[in-house]
C-alpha positions as a printed NumPy array, in Angstrom:
array([[-10.771,  16.132,  -2.321],
       [ -9.489,  14.94 ,  -5.656],
       [ -9.188,  11.183,  -6.083],
       [ -7.753,  10.854,  -9.55 ],
       [ -8.092,   7.084, -10.   ],
       [ -8.19 ,   3.65 ,  -8.465],
       [ -4.529,   2.667,  -8.524],
       [ -3.919,  -0.931,  -7.398],
       [ -4.748,  -3.741,  -4.996],
       [ -2.178,  -4.868,  -2.453],
       [ -2.234,  -8.386,  -1.045],
       [ -0.227,  -9.793,   1.837],
       [  1.874, -12.86 ,   1.053],
       [  3.641, -15.336,   3.337],
       [  6.338, -16.398,   0.876],
       [  7.254, -13.66 ,  -1.597],
       [  9.236, -15.857,  -3.989],
       [  6.509, -18.51 ,  -4.123],
       [  3.881, -15.845,  -4.832],
       [  6.059, -14.204,  -7.502],
       [  6.498, -17.549,  -9.244],
       [  2.742, -18.135,  -9.185],
       [  1.717, -14.715, -10.528],
       [  4.455, -14.727, -13.171],
       [  4.355, -18.336, -14.39 ],
       [  0.748, -19.351, -13.749],
       [ -1.112, -16.045, -14.215],
       [  1.318, -14.555, -16.768],
       [  1.956, -11.23 , -15.029],
       [  5.189,  -9.24 , -15.338],
       [  7.118,  -7.57 , -12.51 ],
       [  7.134,  -3.824, -13.184],
       [  8.623,  -2.417,  -9.962],
       [  9.838,  -3.503,  -6.547],
       [ 11.022,  -1.834,  -3.41 ],
       [ 11.72 ,  -2.009,   0.292],
       [  9.522,  -0.372,   2.935],
       [ 11.056,   1.722,   5.697],
       [ 10.133,  -0.914,   8.315],
       [ 11.803,  -3.765,   6.403],
       [  8.916,  -5.088,   4.349],
       [  9.181,  -5.708,   0.613],
       [  6.678,  -4.876,  -2.124],
       [  6.573,  -6.06 ,  -5.72 ],
       [  4.245,  -4.596,  -8.348],
       [  2.977,  -6.765, -11.22 ],
       [  0.823,  -6.155, -14.31 ],
       [ -0.879,  -8.33 , -16.857],
       [ -0.04 ,  -7.628, -20.505],
       [ -2.341,  -4.929, -21.885],
       [ -3.799,  -3.975, -18.499],
       [ -3.489,  -0.766, -16.513],
       [ -4.452,  -2.546, -13.27 ],
       [ -1.663,  -3.394, -10.875],
       [ -1.26 ,  -6.049,  -8.227],
       [  1.104,  -5.346,  -5.357],
       [  2.514,  -8.243,  -3.349],
       [  3.443,  -7.175,   0.19 ],
       [  5.693,  -9.21 ,   2.459],
       [  6.328,  -8.199,   6.089],
       [  9.181,  -9.782,   8.117],
       [  8.41 , -11.174,  11.561],
       [ 10.547,  -8.47 ,  13.204],
       [  8.589,  -5.651,  11.527],
       [  6.268,  -3.718,  13.812],
       [  3.618,  -4.22 ,  11.112],
       [  3.87 ,  -8.005,  10.973],
       [  0.723,  -9.892,  11.939],
       [  0.38 , -13.662,  12.091],
       [ -1.149, -14.88 ,   8.856],
       [ -4.74 , -16.091,   9.013],
       [ -6.511, -17.462,   5.971],
       [ -8.849, -14.843,   4.56 ],
       [ -6.632, -11.894,   5.501],
       [ -4.765, -11.748,   2.208],
       [ -6.19 ,  -8.367,   1.193],
       [ -3.666,  -5.837,   2.435],
       [ -5.085,  -2.572,   1.07 ],
       [ -6.704,  -0.717,  -1.834],
       [ -4.747,   2.236,  -3.209],
       [ -6.045,   5.474,  -4.718],
       [ -4.066,   8.212,  -6.438],
       [ -4.919,  11.618,  -5.008],
       [ -3.804,  15.157,  -5.789],
       [ -3.483,  16.227,  -2.128],
       [ -2.74 ,  13.443,   0.374],
       [ -2.983,  15.642,   3.487],
       [ -6.251,  17.301,   2.453],
       [ -7.861,  14.082,   1.246],
       [ -6.866,  12.3  ,   4.473],
       [ -8.468,  15.047,   6.59 ],
       [-11.616,  15.086,   4.47 ],
       [-12.104,  11.316,   4.511],
       [-11.591,  11.179,   8.286],
       [-14.103,  14.029,   8.725],
       [-16.588,  12.017,   6.641],
       [-16.201,   8.924,   8.83 ],
       [-13.165,   6.99 ,   7.603],
       [-11.   ,   5.663,  10.425],
       [ -7.479,   7.151,  10.442],
       [ -4.841,   4.426,  10.358],
       [ -1.558,   6.157,   9.412],
       [ -1.179,   9.936,   9.341],
       [  0.241,  11.469,   6.127],
       [  3.978,  10.922,   5.651],
       [  6.506,  11.201,   2.849],
       [  9.041,   8.776,   1.413],
       [ 11.193,   9.835,  -1.506],
       [  8.979,  11.585,  -4.071],
       [  5.63 ,  10.305,  -2.767],
       [  3.223,  11.215,   0.013],
       [  1.166,   8.485,   1.68 ],
       [ -1.623,   8.122,   4.232],
       [ -3.928,   5.294,   5.241],
       [ -7.55 ,   5.224,   6.375],
       [ -9.891,   2.255,   6.73 ],
       [-13.471,   1.566,   5.771],
       [-16.229,   0.389,   8.168],
       [-15.106,  -3.238,   7.771],
       [-11.47 ,  -2.427,   8.53 ],
       [-10.167,  -2.635,   4.951],
       [ -7.209,  -0.297,   4.613],
       [ -7.245,   2.372,   1.914],
       [ -3.956,   3.923,   0.83 ],
       [ -3.864,   7.5  ,  -0.407],
       [ -0.82 ,   8.116,  -2.601],
       [  0.341,  11.241,  -4.375],
       [  3.535,  12.685,  -5.765],
       [  5.281,  15.374,  -3.783],
       [  6.406,  18.573,  -5.451],
       [  9.98 ,  18.14 ,  -4.205],
       [ 11.85 ,  15.096,  -3.104],
       [ 11.494,  14.753,   0.647],
       [ 13.62 ,  12.747,   3.037],
       [ 11.801,   9.862,   4.743],
       [ 10.058,  10.849,   7.965],
       [  9.366,   8.514,  10.871],
       [  5.945,   6.981,  10.635],
       [  3.653,   7.154,  13.657],
       [  1.461,   4.206,  12.759],
       [ -1.635,   3.144,  14.629],
       [ -2.06 ,   0.02 ,  12.538],
       [ -0.096,  -3.026,  11.533],
       [  1.473,  -1.893,   8.256],
       [  2.482,   0.959,   5.971],
       [  4.117,   1.317,   2.621]])
């Protein structure tokens, strides 16, 4: 297993535009990337000037199979780690006791998988693929994926 670095923290938001305004105007962060998830959700990545750390805002529409009613205290969506081998790291972490949440899958030039810790906090494993792959259907056992 090769975890190359802690990558970012993802938080779930109820109102994406309101949260973007807050993190940009109040906290002073800058939007660096944004995208749409295969199940209809939207993510936006932000950074503070001079920082390598990233914050990812995740919004899930009510019709998404990964939508869950919002409850205060459930804002943490997931922690993300860059890994060299998503499939191998997923298998190793599960063998060591992590709970499998979403089996490895590929979207565009990235591979993803999700496990959770003993308290149920999701951990994303993300790595670049060697060739660009077409999106595959995701067989999720949890409420959300990237």
